[in-house]
N, C-alpha and C positions, 0 to 999 in steps of 0.2 A: 061034798067032795066034786071036784070038777073033772069033766071028761079030759083024758090024757092027750086027746087030739086038739083040744082047744088053747087058742092062744089069745090072750087078751091084750088089747092095745089101746093108745090115747095118742092123738095129735093135737097140740094147741098152738096157737099164736097169740102173741100180745097185742092189744088193741091198736098199737101204733103200725102195725102191719095190716091192717084190716082195710083195704082200700076197695072201692065198688066192685072190681072184678077179683079181689083177693090174690092177684098175682104176686105182691110181696110176700104173702103168707105161703103161697104155694112154692116161691123159690127157696124161702127159709126151710120149709119142710123137706124138700128135695135135698138139700144139704144134709139136713138131720137123717134122712133115710139112707144117705150113702154111707153113713157109719153102721148101718146094720150088716153090711156085708163086707166092710174094711178089715184088714187084719188087726189094726191097732183100734178098733172100735168094738163093735158088738159081735162079731162071727163067734159061732161057736158057744154062746152064753145062753142060758136058759131064760135069762131076763135081762133086760137093758133099758137105762134111761138117757137119753142124750139132750143135753142142753146146748142150744146155739142161741146167739144173741137175737131174741125177737121170737123163739119157737121152742118147743119141747116135745119130744117123742119118747113113749115108754111103751114097753111090752113085757108080759109075764106069763107063766104058765098057770096063774091063779087070778082070780077076779079081785082087782084092787079098787074097783069103782066105788062101792058104797058101804063096804064092811072093813073100816079101819082097823077093827079088833083082829081080824084075820091076818091082815098084812104085819100087825104088831108081832103077832103069834109065830107067823112064818119067820121074820127077823129074829126073834128070839132064838127059834129053834137053829138058827146057823144057816139057812138055805142061802143066805146072801153070797156066800162064796162063789156063787154061780151067776151073779148079777154083776154087771159092769156099768159103771158111771163113766159118761164120755161128756167132757166140758169143754166147749170150744168157743172162743171168743169171735 
C-alpha cells in the first residue's frame, strides 16, 4: 500500500529531442506540464497521462514504475475514471 500523500510521476522525451543542453526536451516538457493545471487538461484528476509530440508526462497516486500487475489490477477495478489522457500534436 502506498502513502496517501505520495504522488508518482514520470517525464520522458524521445531521442530526437535530446540535444546537448536538453533544451528541446525541456521545452516539450514545459508544454506537457502546462496541461497539469489547465481546465481542459489534468486539473482535479487523481492521475493523468499527457502525450505531446516528442515527450510524455504521467502522474498517478500509485507506483506504476516496476509493477505492471498492480497497474492492471487498478485498471480492472475501475479506478481509471479518475485518470485523464491528454493527447496533443
